[in-house]
C-alpha positions in Angstrom: -8.5 -14.1 39.7 -6.1 -16.7 41.0 -4.5 -19.8 39.5 -3.1 -23.0 40.9 -0.5 -25.2 39.2 -0.6 -28.9 40.1 -1.8 -32.2 38.8 -5.5 -31.6 38.3 -8.3 -34.3 38.4 -11.7 -33.5 37.0 -14.5 -35.1 34.9 -14.7 -34.3 31.3 -18.4 -33.8 31.1 -21.8 -35.5 31.0 -21.2 -37.5 27.9 -18.2 -39.2 29.5 -19.9 -39.4 33.0 -17.5 -41.5 35.0 -14.4 -40.8 32.9 -11.9 -38.8 34.8 -9.1 -36.7 33.4 -5.7 -36.1 35.1 -3.6 -33.2 33.9 -0.2 -34.1 35.2 1.0 -30.5 34.9 -2.3 -28.6 35.0 -3.5 -25.1 35.7 -6.8 -24.3 37.5 -7.9 -20.6 37.2 -10.7 -19.2 39.3 -12.3 -15.8 39.5 -15.5 -14.1 40.7 -18.8 -14.2 38.9 -21.2 -11.2 38.7 -22.4 -12.0 42.3 -18.8 -12.2 43.6 -18.8 -16.0 44.0 -15.6 -17.7 43.0 -16.0 -20.0 40.0 -13.7 -22.0 37.7 -12.7 -19.9 34.8 -10.4 -22.4 33.1 -8.8 -25.8 33.6 -6.3 -27.7 31.5 -2.7 -28.2 30.7 -0.4 -25.5 32.1 1.4 -25.2 28.8 -1.8 -24.3 27.0 -3.4 -22.0 29.6 -0.3 -20.2 31.0 0.0 -17.7 28.1 -3.7 -16.8 28.3 -3.5 -16.1 32.0 0.0 -14.6 32.1 -1.0 -11.8 34.5 -2.8 -14.0 37.0 -0.9 -14.9 40.3 -0.1 -18.7 40.3 0.3 -20.8 43.4 2.7 -23.6 42.8 1.7 -27.0 44.3 4.4 -29.3 43.2 3.7 -33.0 43.8 0.1 -32.3 44.8 -3.3 -33.2 43.1 -6.1 -30.7 42.9 -9.5 -32.5 42.8 -13.1 -31.5 43.1 -14.4 -31.0 46.6 -16.4 -34.1 47.8 -20.2 -34.1 48.0 -21.7 -36.0 50.9 -25.3 -36.9 49.9 -26.5 -38.0 53.4 -25.2 -37.3 56.9 -26.7 -36.5 60.3 -25.3 -33.5 62.1 -27.0 -34.4 65.4 -25.3 -37.8 65.3 -21.8 -36.3 65.6 -21.3 -37.9 69.0 -23.2 -41.1 68.1 -20.5 -42.3 65.7 -18.9 -45.5 66.9 -21.7 -46.5 69.2 -22.4 -50.3 69.4 -25.8 -51.8 68.7 -27.5 -54.9 67.4 -29.1 -53.1 64.4 -30.8 -50.0 63.2 -33.8 -49.8 65.4 -32.0 -50.6 68.7 -29.3 -48.1 67.7 -31.8 -45.4 67.2 -33.5 -46.0 70.6 -30.3 -46.5 72.6 -28.1 -43.7 71.2 -29.6 -41.5 68.5 -32.8 -40.2 70.1 -31.1 -39.5 73.5 -28.4 -37.5 71.8 -30.8 -35.6 69.5 -32.7 -34.3 72.5 -29.8 -32.1 73.3 -30.3 -30.0 70.1 -33.3 -28.2 71.6 -30.7 -25.9 73.2 -29.4 -23.3 70.8 -26.0 -23.1 72.4 -25.5 -26.9 72.2 -26.6 -26.9 68.6 -24.1 -24.1 67.7 -21.2 -25.8 69.4 -22.0 -29.1 67.7 -22.4 -27.3 64.3 -18.9 -25.8 64.6 -17.3 -29.1 65.2 -19.4 -30.9 62.5 -18.6 -28.5 59.7 -15.0 -28.3 60.7 -14.8 -32.1 60.4 -16.5 -32.0 57.0 -14.0 -29.5 55.7 -11.0 -31.3 57.2 -12.0 -34.3 55.3 -12.5 -32.5 52.0 -16.3 -32.3 51.9 -17.4 -29.0 50.4 -21.1 -29.8 49.8 -23.2 -31.7 52.4 -26.8 -32.8 52.4 -27.5 -33.2 56.1 -30.3 -34.0 58.6 -30.7 -31.6 61.5 -32.8 -32.6 64.5 -36.5 -32.1 65.1 -35.7 -28.7 66.8 -35.7 -25.5 64.7 -32.7 -24.3 66.8 -30.6 -27.1 65.3 -31.4 -26.0 61.8 -30.7 -22.3 62.5 -27.3 -23.2 64.1 -26.2 -25.4 61.3 -27.2 -23.0 58.5 -25.5 -20.1 60.4 -22.2 -22.0 60.7 -22.3 -23.2 57.1 -22.8 -19.6 56.0 -19.9 -18.5 58.0 -17.6 -21.2 56.6 -19.0 -20.8 53.0 -19.9 -24.5 52.9 -22.6 -25.4 50.4 -25.2 -27.0 52.7 -28.7 -28.5 52.4 -30.5 -29.4 55.6 -33.9 -29.2 57.2 -35.9 -29.8 60.4 -36.7 -33.4 61.0 -40.4 -34.3 60.9 -41.3 -37.0 63.5 -44.7 -36.7 65.2 -45.2 -40.4 66.2 -43.3 -43.5 67.4 -40.6 -41.3 68.9 -39.7 -40.4 72.5 -40.4 -37.2 74.3 -37.8 -34.6 73.5 -37.6 -35.4 69.8 -41.2 -36.0 68.9 -42.8 -32.9 67.3 -46.4 -31.6 66.9 -47.9 -32.2 63.4 -49.2 -28.8 62.7 -46.4 -26.9 64.3 -43.7 -29.0 62.6 -45.1 -27.9 59.2 -45.3 -24.3 60.2 -41.7 -24.4 61.5 -40.5 -26.0 58.3 -42.1 -23.3 56.1 -40.7 -20.5 58.3 -37.2 -22.1 58.0 -37.6 -22.4 54.2 -38.5 -18.7 54.0 -35.6 -17.7 56.2 -32.8 -19.8 54.7 -33.5 -21.4 51.4 -31.5 -19.8 48.6 -29.5 -17.6 50.9 -25.8 -17.6 49.8 -25.0 -21.3 49.3 -27.7 -22.7 51.5 -30.7 -24.9 50.5 -33.6 -26.3 52.5 -34.7 -29.9 52.6 -38.2 -31.0 53.8 -37.2 -33.9 56.1 -39.6 -36.6 57.2 -37.3 -38.9 59.2 -38.8 -42.1 57.8 -42.3 -43.4 57.3 -42.8 -45.0 60.8 -41.9 -41.7 62.5 -44.4 -39.6 60.6 -48.2 -39.7 60.7 -50.2 -39.7 57.5 -51.2 -36.1 58.2 -47.6 -35.1 58.6 -46.5 -36.8 55.4 -49.4 -35.3 53.6 -48.4 -31.9 54.9 -44.8 -32.4 53.8 -46.0 -33.2 50.3 -48.2 -30.1 50.2 -45.2 -28.1 51.4 -43.0 -29.6 48.7 -45.7 -28.7 46.1 -45.7 -25.0 47.3 -41.9 -24.8 47.2 -40.8 -26.9 44.1 -37.2 -25.8 44.2 -36.5 -27.1 47.8 -35.1 -30.5 48.4 -36.7 -33.5 50.1 -34.8 -36.1 52.1 -35.7 -39.2 54.0 -34.8 -42.9 54.4 -36.2 -45.9 52.6 -35.8 -49.7 52.7 -32.7 -49.7 54.9 -33.5 -52.5 57.3 -35.8 -55.5 57.1 -37.4 -54.8 60.6 -38.1 -51.3 59.5 -39.7 -52.5 56.3 -41.9 -54.9 58.2 -43.0 -51.9 60.4 -43.9 -49.9 57.3 -45.9 -52.8 56.0 -47.9 -52.9 59.3 -48.6 -49.2 59.0 -49.5 -49.2 55.3 -50.7 -52.8 54.5 -52.2 -51.7 51.2 -49.0 -50.0 50.0 -47.1 -51.8 47.2 -43.7 -51.0 48.9 -42.0 -48.7 51.4 -40.9 -46.3 48.6 -44.5 -46.2 47.2 -45.7 -44.6 50.5 -43.6 -41.5 49.8 -45.0 -41.5 46.2 -48.6 -41.5 47.7 -47.9 -38.3 49.6 -46.2 -36.4 46.7 -42.7 -36.9 48.0 -41.0 -38.5 45.0 -39.7 -36.0 42.5 -36.5 -34.4 41.4 -34.4 -33.0 44.3 -35.8 -35.8 46.5 -33.1 -38.1 48.0 -33.7 -41.3 49.8 -30.9 -42.8 51.9 -30.1 -46.5 51.5 -32.7 -48.0 49.1 -31.2 -51.5 49.8 -34.2 -53.8 49.9 -36.1 -52.5 46.8 -37.3 -54.3 43.6 -37.3 -53.4 40.0 -40.7 -51.6 40.3 -39.2 -49.4 43.0 -36.1 -48.7 40.8 -38.4 -47.7 37.9 -40.2 -45.4 40.4 -37.0 -43.7 41.3 -36.0 -43.4 37.7 -39.3 -42.1 36.5 -39.8 -39.6 39.3 -36.3 -38.2 39.1 -35.7 -39.0 42.8 -32.2 -40.3 43.8 -30.7 -42.7 46.2 -27.9 -41.9 48.7 -25.7 -45.0 49.0 -24.3 -45.3 52.6 -21.9 -48.3 52.6 -20.1 -47.8 55.9 -23.4 -47.4 57.7 -25.0 -50.4 56.0 -22.0 -52.6 56.8 -21.8 -51.3 60.4 -25.5 -51.8 61.2 -25.7 -55.0 59.2 -28.5 -53.6 57.0 -27.5 -55.2 53.7 -25.9 -54.3 50.3 -26.9 -51.7 47.8 -27.4 -53.5 44.4 -25.2 -51.5 42.0 -25.8 -53.8 39.0 -29.6 -53.3 39.3 -29.3 -49.6 39.9 -27.2 -49.2 36.7 -29.7 -51.2 34.7 -32.6 -49.1 36.0 -30.8 -45.8 35.3 -31.8 -43.9 38.4 -29.5 -41.3 40.0 -27.4 -42.2 43.0 -24.3 -41.1 44.8 -22.2 -41.8 47.9 -22.8 -40.7 51.5 -21.1 -41.1 54.8 -24.3 -41.4 56.9 -22.5 -40.4 60.1 -23.3 -41.4 62.8 -24.5 -44.8 61.5 -21.6 -44.4 59.1 -18.2 -44.9 60.7 -16.2 -42.1 59.1 -16.4 -38.5 57.7 -13.6 -39.6 55.2 -14.7 -39.9 51.6 -11.9 -42.3 51.1 -13.3 -44.7 53.7 -16.7 -44.3 52.1 -15.4 -45.1 48.6 -13.5 -48.1 49.9 -16.6 -49.5 51.6 -18.6 -48.9 48.4 -16.0 -51.1 46.6 -16.6 -53.8 49.2 -20.3 -53.6 48.8 -20.1 -53.7 45.0 -17.9 -56.8 45.1 -20.4 -58.5 47.4 -23.5 -57.2 45.7 -26.8 -59.0 45.2 -25.5 -61.4 42.5 -23.0 -64.3 42.7 -20.4 -62.3 40.8 -21.0 -58.9 42.2 -19.8 -55.7 40.6 -16.2 -54.5 40.5 -16.6 -50.7 40.7 -13.8 -48.8 39.0 -11.8 -46.2 40.9 -13.0 -43.5 38.5 -16.6 -44.6 39.1 -16.2 -44.5 42.9 -14.6 -41.1 42.8 -17.4 -39.9 40.4 -20.1 -41.2 42.8 -18.7 -38.9 45.6 -18.2 -35.8 43.4 -19.8 -35.1 40.0 -22.2 -38.0 40.2 -23.5 -37.0 43.7 -23.9 -33.4 42.4 -25.9 -34.6 39.5 -28.1 -36.7 41.8 -28.8 -33.6 43.9 -29.6 -31.5 40.8 -26.4 -29.6 41.2 -24.5 -30.8 38.1 -22.3 -28.1 36.7 -22.4 -26.3 40.1 -20.4 -28.4 42.4 -18.5 -31.7 42.3 -16.4 -30.9 39.3 -13.8 -28.4 38.1 -15.2 -27.5 34.7 -15.5 -23.8 33.8 -18.6 -22.4 35.5 -18.4 -24.7 38.6 -18.1 -23.1 42.0 -14.5 -23.1 43.0 -14.6 -25.8 45.7 -11.6 -28.1 45.6 -9.2 -30.2 47.7 -5.4 -30.3 47.5 -4.3 -33.9 48.0 -0.8 -35.0 49.0 -0.2 -38.5 47.6 2.9 -38.6 49.8 0.9 -38.0 53.0 2.0 -41.3 54.6 5.1 -43.5 53.9 3.0 -46.4 52.5 0.8 -44.1 50.4 3.9 -42.4 49.0 5.4 -45.8 48.1 2.3 -47.1 46.5 1.3 -43.9 44.5 4.9 -43.6 43.2 4.4 -47.0 41.5 1.1 -46.2 39.9 1.2 -47.0 36.2 -2.3 -45.6 35.3 -4.9 -43.2 36.6 -7.0 -46.1 38.0 -4.0 -47.4 40.0 -3.3 -43.9 41.4 -6.9 -43.3 42.4 -7.4 -46.7 43.8 -4.2 -46.4 45.9 -5.6 -43.2 47.4 -9.1 -44.8 48.0 -7.6 -47.8 49.8 -4.8 -46.1 51.7 -6.2 -42.6 52.1 -7.8 -40.8 55.0 -8.0 -37.3 56.4 -4.1 -37.0 56.2 -4.4 -37.1 52.4 -6.4 -33.9 52.4 -3.7 -31.2 52.7 -6.0 -28.3 52.1 -9.7 -27.6 51.4 -10.5 -24.5 49.3 -14.0 -23.0 49.2 -14.3 -19.6 47.4 -10.6 -19.1 48.1 -11.1 -19.6 51.8 -8.5 -22.3 52.8 -8.8 -24.9 55.5 -5.6 -26.8 56.2 
C-alpha cells in the first residue's frame, strides 16, 4: 500500500453527479486488489485517515492537487500526424489528410512507432483511459493494444470497418473485415485493462452488409463496445440521406443494424433532434462531445441544454486529429465556448465542476465504467494526475487568488495545458 498527501479532488458519488469535493489537506491511499491491480483504498481528510493508515508510506506533495486521471471518449490514433492540417471541412479533410496518413498503418513497424508516441502523449497530458479508433488494418490494432498493455493504460479500440466510399489502402473487404474483428476480440478483449470496440467508421464508409455483420458481431459479444460517428457535418448527413432515403435519421441507421445499445458511443451528435436524443437515452448509447474538432472543422455546436433535458449519457473527447489538442484543459475550455454559443439564444454556462466531470467521472459513466475509472472513490482503479497549480507564472498568480473551488478549477481550465500535469500515475507507474 502507498499513500499520497496533497489537496485531493474527486466526485462524491452518483447522487451528487457533477459535484466535486476538494480536500485541501487530503490523503489518498491505494493498494492491490485480489488480482494485484492497484485500487483506491481510502480518500479523505488527512487528519481523519492518517491514524488509520499510520504504517503506510506517505509521499508528501505540498502545493499539489491530486485529481482523477482524465477519460478521453473519442480519439484517432492513426491521426497523430494529421493534427493541425488545414481543410475546408470534414469530408475534404478526410480525403486530403486522413486517408493518406492511415494507409501507413498497414505496416506493423510504423503502427508500433506511432503507438509509442500516441500513448506517451496521452499520458503526458494526464489521460489514463482512452477510447480510440485504430485504422482499418489489424496491425494497427495489435500495435496499439500492445503498447497500452506495456504502459498500463486503460484502452478501448478496434479495427475500423470501411468497405465502400474509401480509397485503396484503407478500404477493407466486407467478409474479411468481420473475421478480423472477431479474431481481435478473441485475442485482446478483457486482457489486463484492454477492451475491444466494434468500429464502423461512419455510415457512408460501410455497406449494409458490413453494418449488418457488425450488429451480429455485437450481439455475439455483448460486453464489447461499439464506436462510430453520427451527425457531425451537414454534407455527411446529406450523404447518409442519399444512401438510406427511408431512414428517419442518421442515428436511426445504426439502430436498424443493432448498433445502438449500452457501451455504444457515437462521436459528435451535433445535428440531431429530440427523437434522436430519446433514441440515445432509451438505448443506453452515449455521445462523445468533441468541441475542439467541431470548432476547427466548422461542424457546429453540441446542444448541451437539449442533451440535459433528454437525459442521455455524454462526455468529453479530444477527437485528435480533427481535434486540435491532446490536452483535457483545452478540450474543457472549448466545451465552455460551445456551451455559451449553444443552440439557443442564451446558450448554457457550463460550470467548472460540470466540465471537469464530463472529462472524468461523467465520461467513465458514459462508457459503462463508473466506479472503475474517472474518480478516486474507494474501489476505483488508482489512476490519477498530480497537478501543479503554480506551473506557470500567470497560473500561479490566478490560482492563488481563487476564492472558491469553481474559481480554482476554472483558472486551471482556462490557463492550463500539459505543463499543469506534473505527473501521471497508473497503478503506481509514474510518468513525469
